[in-house]
C-alpha distance (Angstrom), angle and dihedral (degrees) to the residues before:
residue distance angle dihedral
X1 . . .
X2 3.77 . .
X3 3.76 116.7 .
X4 3.78 124.9 -140.9
X5 3.80 112.8 -111.3
X6 3.79 119.9 -143.4
X7 3.81 126.3 -145.5
X8 3.79 120.6 -112.5
X9 3.83 96.2 -130.6
X10 3.85 104.9 110.5
X11 3.81 94.1 -139.8
X12 3.78 91.1 51.4
X13 3.81 90.6 45.5
X14 3.83 88.7 56.4
X15 3.78 89.5 51.7
X16 3.84 90.9 52.0
X17 3.82 91.2 49.0
X18 3.81 91.2 50.4
X19 3.81 90.1 48.2
X20 3.80 89.9 53.7
X21 3.80 90.9 50.8
X22 3.81 92.5 50.2
X23 3.79 93.4 47.2
X24 3.80 91.6 50.8
X25 3.80 91.4 48.1
X26 3.79 91.3 50.6
X27 3.79 87.9 61.8
X28 3.82 85.9 64.2
X29 3.83 105.4 51.4
X30 3.80 97.1 -168.4
X31 3.80 94.1 51.1
X32 3.81 91.1 45.3
X33 3.81 92.1 49.2
X34 3.80 91.8 49.3
X35 3.81 93.4 47.2
X36 3.79 92.2 46.6
X37 3.81 92.5 51.8
X38 3.80 89.4 46.9
X39 3.80 97.3 48.0
X40 3.80 103.7 32.7
X41 3.80 115.2 118.4
X42 3.78 97.0 38.7
X43 3.78 100.6 -58.1
X44 3.76 139.0 -55.3
X45 3.80 116.9 -28.3
X46 3.82 111.4 -104.5
X47 3.80 91.7 -120.4
X48 3.79 92.6 52.7
X49 3.78 122.7 118.0
X50 3.78 89.1 -131.9
X51 3.79 121.1 65.7
X52 3.75 131.0 166.0
X53 3.74 122.2 -104.9
X54 3.74 131.5 -161.4
X55 3.74 142.4 168.1
X56 3.75 139.4 100.5
X57 3.81 115.1 -51.8
X58 3.82 95.5 9.4
X59 3.79 126.9 119.7
X60 3.79 123.2 -94.8
X61 3.84 112.0 -46.2
X62 3.81 88.1 -117.8
X63 3.83 90.7 64.2
X64 3.80 116.8 91.2
X65 3.81 116.5 -154.1
X66 3.81 112.6 -142.8
X67 3.80 123.9 -158.1
X68 3.82 131.1 -158.0
X69 3.80 103.8 -107.3
X70 3.80 94.2 176.1
X71 3.81 130.0 20.2
X72 3.79 123.7 -170.5
X73 3.79 122.5 -171.6
X74 3.80 111.2 -139.4
X75 3.81 107.5 -137.5
X76 3.79 139.8 165.4
X77 3.77 144.2 -165.5
X78 3.82 131.8 25.7
X79 3.80 90.5 -60.4
X80 3.81 92.3 50.0
X81 3.79 92.2 -129.3
X82 3.80 115.2 -172.4
X83 3.79 119.5 -114.2
X84 3.78 141.0 -171.8
X85 3.79 118.8 -84.8
X86 3.82 103.3 -138.3
X87 3.80 102.4 175.5
X88 3.79 144.2 -1.6
X89 3.80 133.8 -150.4
X90 3.79 132.7 178.6
X91 3.79 128.2 -154.4
X92 3.80 118.1 -113.7
X93 3.81 91.9 -110.7
X94 3.80 92.0 50.2
X95 3.82 93.1 -122.2
X96 3.82 99.5 112.3
X97 3.80 133.3 45.9
X98 3.81 120.3 -168.7
X99 3.81 128.1 -164.7
X100 3.79 126.2 -167.1
X101 3.80 108.7 -141.8
X102 3.78 134.9 -158.3
X103 3.82 87.2 -115.1
X104 3.85 91.0 74.3
X105 3.81 90.3 -107.0
X106 3.80 135.3 112.9
X107 3.79 114.6 -135.6
X108 3.83 117.4 -156.6
X109 3.80 125.8 -160.9
X110 3.79 134.1 -174.4
X111 3.79 111.1 -121.1
X112 3.78 112.3 -129.8
X113 3.78 132.0 173.4
X114 3.80 96.8 -46.3
X115 3.81 92.7 -35.7
X116 3.79 139.8 88.7
X117 3.79 124.3 -126.8
X118 3.80 121.9 -161.8
X119 3.79 113.0 -106.0
X120 3.80 114.0 162.2
X121 3.81 144.5 -34.0
X122 3.81 114.5 -129.7
X123 3.79 107.3 -150.9
X124 3.78 132.3 172.0
X125 3.79 107.7 88.9
X126 3.79 112.5 120.4
X127 3.80 96.1 -154.9
X128 3.81 142.3 30.8
X129 3.80 114.7 -50.0
X130 3.80 110.5 -120.0
X131 3.81 102.4 -176.0
X132 3.80 139.3 13.1
X133 3.81 131.3 -176.5
X134 3.79 147.1 151.6
X135 3.82 95.1 -124.0
X136 3.82 102.3 178.8
X137 3.83 122.6 63.5
X138 3.82 91.3 -165.3
X139 3.83 92.4 48.8
X140 3.82 102.0 45.2
X141 3.81 92.0 168.9
X142 3.83 92.9 62.6
X143 3.82 115.2 101.8
X144 3.81 122.8 -169.9
X145 3.80 121.0 -159.3
X146 3.80 135.7 174.0
X147 3.77 127.6 -160.2
X148 3.76 146.1 -173.0
X149 3.82 86.3 -113.4
X150 3.83 87.4 83.3
X151 3.80 97.3 -105.0
X152 3.79 139.6 104.9
X153 3.80 113.8 -156.5
X154 3.79 135.4 -164.1
X155 3.80 114.0 -149.6
X156 3.80 135.6 -167.0
X157 3.80 107.1 -144.8
X158 3.83 91.1 -165.7
X159 3.80 91.9 64.5
X160 3.79 130.8 77.6
X161 3.77 134.8 -137.8
X162 3.79 119.2 -7.7
X163 3.80 91.2 -11.4
X164 3.81 89.3 72.7
X165 3.80 90.8 78.3
X166 3.80 103.3 69.9
X167 3.81 99.1 174.1
X168 3.78 140.4 -2.1
X169 3.81 126.5 -153.4
X170 3.79 125.2 -163.5
X171 3.80 142.1 148.2
X172 3.79 125.4 -150.0
X173 3.82 92.7 -127.8
X174 3.83 95.8 47.9
X175 3.79 110.3 82.2
X176 3.81 94.9 172.9
X177 3.81 134.6 26.4
X178 3.82 113.1 -149.3
X179 3.81 97.1 -174.8
X180 3.80 142.5 -7.7
X181 3.81 140.9 -160.3
X182 3.79 138.0 -179.9
X183 3.79 123.8 -146.8
X184 3.77 144.4 95.2
X185 3.79 127.3 143.7
X186 3.80 93.6 -58.1
X187 3.81 95.8 23.8
X188 3.77 90.1 -107.2
X189 3.82 100.7 125.0
X190 3.79 123.5 90.7
X191 3.81 113.0 -168.7
X192 3.80 127.4 -171.0
X193 3.79 132.7 -178.4
X194 3.80 113.2 -130.0
X195 3.82 114.7 175.0
X196 3.83 104.9 -54.2
X197 3.81 92.7 -22.3
X198 3.80 133.2 90.8
X199 3.80 112.9 -148.9
X200 3.81 124.3 -160.1
X201 3.80 131.1 -157.5
X202 3.79 131.5 -176.9
X203 3.78 105.5 -117.9
X204 3.81 92.3 -154.6
X205 3.80 92.7 62.1
X206 3.83 102.3 14.2
X207 3.81 87.1 -126.8
X208 3.78 124.9 145.6
X209 3.81 112.3 -108.4
X210 3.78 114.0 173.6
X211 3.79 145.5 -17.1
X212 3.81 124.0 -140.6
X213 3.81 104.3 -149.2
X214 3.81 105.3 160.2
X215 3.81 103.1 50.8
X216 3.79 97.9 82.5
X217 3.80 132.9 27.3
X218 3.82 96.2 -157.5
X219 3.80 137.9 34.7
X220 3.81 117.3 -44.9
X221 3.81 109.5 -126.5
X222 3.82 103.5 -178.2
X223 3.81 140.1 13.9
X224 3.82 123.3 -173.8
X225 3.81 135.8 171.8
X226 3.80 111.9 -139.5
X227 3.83 108.3 -108.8
X228 3.82 97.8 -136.1
X229 3.81 96.5 34.5
X230 3.76 102.5 43.1
X231 3.82 94.6 -178.0
X232 3.79 92.1 64.5
X233 3.79 117.6 89.8
X234 3.81 119.2 -168.5
X235 3.80 120.4 -161.8
X236 3.81 133.5 -173.1
X237 3.78 133.1 -165.8
X238 3.77 148.4 -175.8
X239 3.81 86.1 -106.0
X240 3.82 88.3 76.1
X241 3.80 94.8 -112.2
X242 3.78 130.9 118.6
X243 3.81 118.9 -164.4
X244 3.79 134.3 -164.0
X245 3.81 119.9 -150.7
X246 3.78 134.5 -172.9
X247 3.80 105.5 -131.1
X248 3.81 97.0 174.4
X249 3.77 127.5 118.3
X250 3.78 125.0 40.6
X251 3.82 109.3 0.9
X252 3.79 90.4 -140.4
X253 3.82 90.8 59.2
X254 3.81 100.7 55.3
X255 3.81 116.2 119.6
X256 3.77 136.8 161.6
X257 3.80 96.8 -117.6
X258 3.80 101.7 50.0
X259 3.80 93.1 34.3
X260 3.81 99.1 49.8
X261 3.81 109.3 115.8
X262 3.81 104.9 167.4
X263 3.80 143.3 -6.0
X264 3.80 121.1 -148.1
X265 3.81 122.3 -165.9
X266 3.80 130.5 -154.1
X267 3.84 98.8 165.0
X268 3.81 91.1 -131.8
X269 3.80 137.2 67.2
X270 3.81 115.9 -70.2
X271 3.80 114.0 -138.8
X272 3.81 103.7 172.6
X273 3.79 139.1 15.8
X274 3.78 143.9 170.1
X275 3.81 145.6 142.4
X276 3.78 134.1 -81.4
X277 3.79 141.9 156.9
X278 3.78 121.1 -68.4
X279 3.81 98.1 -147.1
X280 3.78 138.2 -80.2
X281 3.80 114.4 -7.6
X282 3.81 94.8 13.3
X283 3.79 128.5 112.3
X284 3.80 122.4 -97.6
X285 3.81 91.9 -103.6
X286 3.81 102.5 29.0
X287 3.81 90.4 118.1
X288 3.80 128.4 63.8
X289 3.81 116.8 -152.6
X290 3.79 131.8 -166.1
X291 3.80 133.5 -172.6
X292 3.79 118.4 -151.4
X293 3.78 134.9 -146.3
X294 3.80 91.4 -105.9
X295 3.82 89.7 55.4
X296 3.79 101.6 -103.8
X297 3.80 128.9 138.6
X298 3.81 125.8 -136.6
X299 3.81 126.7 -177.1
X300 3.82 122.4 -162.3
X301 3.79 134.4 -174.7
X302 3.82 114.5 -93.2
X303 3.80 99.3 165.4
X304 3.78 129.0 130.3
X305 3.82 95.4 -86.5
X306 3.78 113.7 94.8
X307 3.81 89.0 -161.5
X308 3.80 93.9 64.9
X309 3.82 98.4 30.7
X310 3.80 109.2 129.1
X311 3.81 96.2 15.7
X312 3.79 112.9 145.3
X313 3.81 110.4 -107.1
X314 3.79 100.6 171.7
X315 3.80 141.0 -0.3
X316 3.80 121.7 -177.6
X317 3.83 107.9 -159.3
X318 3.81 113.7 -141.8
X319 3.77 90.7 1.0
X320 3.81 94.3 -172.5
X321 3.80 92.5 57.4
X322 3.82 90.3 44.6
X323 3.81 89.7 53.9
X324 3.81 93.1 48.7
X325 3.81 90.9 48.5
X326 3.80 92.5 49.6
X327 3.82 91.1 47.3
X328 3.80 91.9 50.0
X329 3.80 91.8 49.8
X330 3.82 89.4 52.6
X331 3.81 93.7 47.0
X332 3.82 96.4 -112.6
X333 3.78 100.3 151.2
X334 3.81 98.4 -173.7
X335 3.82 91.3 62.1
X336 3.80 101.3 25.5
X337 3.80 99.8 86.4
X338 3.79 99.8 46.3
X339 3.79 140.1 -11.4
X340 3.80 110.1 -156.7
X341 3.82 106.4 -171.3
X342 3.79 147.6 -4.0
X343 3.80 119.3 -113.0
X344 3.79 108.8 -177.1
X345 3.78 148.0 -40.1
X346 3.82 130.5 -123.9
X347 3.79 141.8 147.1
X348 3.78 136.6 -124.6
X349 3.83 124.9 -159.5
X350 3.81 89.3 -141.6
X351 3.81 96.2 54.4
X352 3.81 134.1 62.5
X353 3.78 91.6 -11.0
X354 3.80 92.1 -67.7
X355 3.82 92.5 -59.7
X356 3.85 121.4 146.9
X357 3.81 117.2 -74.8
X358 3.81 122.9 -155.1
X359 3.81 122.2 -145.7
X360 3.81 113.2 -149.8
X361 3.79 131.4 174.5
X362 3.78 149.7 -173.1
X363 3.78 133.5 -123.0
X364 3.80 87.9 -107.4
X365 3.83 92.2 60.1
X366 3.82 102.8 -102.8
X367 3.82 117.4 139.2
X368 3.77 136.3 -163.0
X369 3.82 132.3 -168.3
X370 3.81 113.3 -141.8
X371 3.83 128.7 -173.4
X372 3.80 118.1 -128.2
X373 3.82 107.8 -123.1
X374 3.80 115.8 -160.9
X375 3.79 117.3 -144.7
X376 3.81 97.0 -139.1
X377 3.77 137.9 -108.9
X378 3.80 93.5 -52.4
X379 3.83 88.8 70.0
X380 3.82 106.0 31.6
X381 3.78 111.6 -149.9
X382 3.81 94.9 -0.9
X383 3.79 112.3 129.9
X384 3.78 143.9 161.6
X385 3.80 136.3 -163.4
X386 3.78 124.4 -95.0
X387 3.79 127.0 -144.6
X388 3.83 112.6 -59.5
X389 3.78 114.3 -89.6
X390 3.80 93.2 -158.5
X391 3.78 140.1 7.7
X392 3.81 127.0 -154.7
X393 3.80 113.9 -153.3
X394 3.78 137.1 160.0
X395 3.79 99.0 30.3
X396 3.80 104.8 85.9
X397 3.79 134.8 39.4
X398 3.79 98.4 -168.6
X399 3.80 144.3 32.8
X400 3.80 113.1 -37.9
X401 3.80 111.1 -135.3
X402 3.80 103.5 -177.9
X403 3.80 141.8 25.7
X404 3.82 127.2 -166.7
X405 3.84 111.8 -167.4
X406 3.79 125.4 -145.9
X407 3.80 142.3 103.1
X408 3.83 86.9 -55.0
X409 3.83 105.2 27.7
X410 3.80 121.0 -152.3
X411 3.80 128.5 -148.1
X412 3.79 133.9 -171.9
X413 3.79 126.8 -161.4
X414 3.79 147.8 176.1
X415 3.81 89.0 -97.1
X416 3.84 88.8 75.3
X417 3.79 91.6 -110.6
X418 3.77 128.7 131.4
X419 3.80 108.6 -167.0
X420 3.79 130.6 -165.5
X421 3.81 112.0 -155.6
X422 3.79 135.0 -146.8
X423 3.79 141.5 163.3
X424 3.82 97.2 -98.3
X425 3.80 130.2 51.8
X426 3.82 113.6 -111.4
X427 3.78 117.3 -106.6
X428 3.82 93.3 -132.9
X429 3.81 100.9 33.8
X430 3.80 90.7 -99.1
X431 3.81 94.6 -120.9
X432 3.79 125.1 147.5
X433 3.76 125.0 -176.1
X434 3.80 98.3 -130.1
X435 3.78 85.1 -154.6
X436 3.79 97.3 -35.6
X437 3.76 135.2 52.6
X438 3.78 115.6 -109.8
X439 3.74 117.4 -89.7
X440 3.78 118.4 -108.7
X441 3.76 117.0 -92.5
X442 3.80 89.8 -113.1
X443 3.80 92.2 56.6
X444 3.78 92.7 92.4
X445 3.77 119.9 158.1
X446 3.78 96.2 -178.5
X447 3.76 91.6 117.9
X448 3.79 91.3 66.8
X449 3.76 97.4 38.9
X450 3.76 127.7 86.6
X451 3.76 137.2 -164.7
X452 3.82 110.5 -71.6
X453 3.79 89.1 -136.8
């Protein structure tokens, strides 16, 4: 058989090599489609989280290595003792970052150019904080937190002293609040999950309005109002169900029977949820994702159509194993042997065609971002994970609890560290004490920690 000869001109040789790559990818339609959506338009935008890599001995050129450009140690008290970072939230305008700490406090920073500047500590909760968010795009200074002390509180991080706590919501029968959200058509509804119940208050008067008692049979773990459709409330529970409710109209008339729009089942406890894009042409929150207690990811429809609301779009069985397999295939050693937990899910218009991306991590603090790849109409809802688009290594030494996406992503972990990430390693290590110098590398407490999920 005749063989194809290649010219000696280096530029032409490069063209032949690229042609070979494209032809091989076209034999695998899903890989070709993903690469085309990723590369179309002359490559990845320079501000994108995901950049190509290359070079001898490095992972796949589609994998972007991220470095901690700034590290802040979350600390508390006169002795500046380190504490766990349990959750992170960022304001809609990107100015504020809030972290819920194991000290029952919420620490707020100003976000600078790749750095964090101390802003305020919100203290007052008498028990562990279970949820924290910036719920209002038009009031980016407002922080909402829930706690096992039986209260949900709305804070103003611009204020000082007692004025920081703007409102407090509680019910005599609810001894612990597992989660909280603020929304509704006029952003007047505060919702909190308390055991199997969902309790509502009117923010304008801080009065109790309604209790949903029949939606879930076990503890509610998360409640969230959809950002672009503020009347829709999504709830999740240990019973393995997620529900969508219409909470529009007169606040006094909301109820769980008339307002129920859809029920989504995972058959196992749901521990985290949120919204992301559903792919090219869809809105930024047209998909609703959940992570389960056995570390699996589900994605459901959350678009404008009521007819398709709640339809399963993607399910990645044994998501941890799928992530480890994809990392191994791409040569990402830190995640190839074992992925221990899932952290979050999000989407980026510049990556994977705007499809959902799963964040998974290891006990040692390494993270990877993996695209959800649907298998097509022949297997409705069935999906797997593609090769990691980015890896995050060298910032954390323990379980990562939270991930905030963006041009400069932020992570928080059980090692007390809050890391801001970039494409180049910092010249000086980029570490600030945040009130306490970093612990020595040998000061590992992994042996007494466990998976947060």
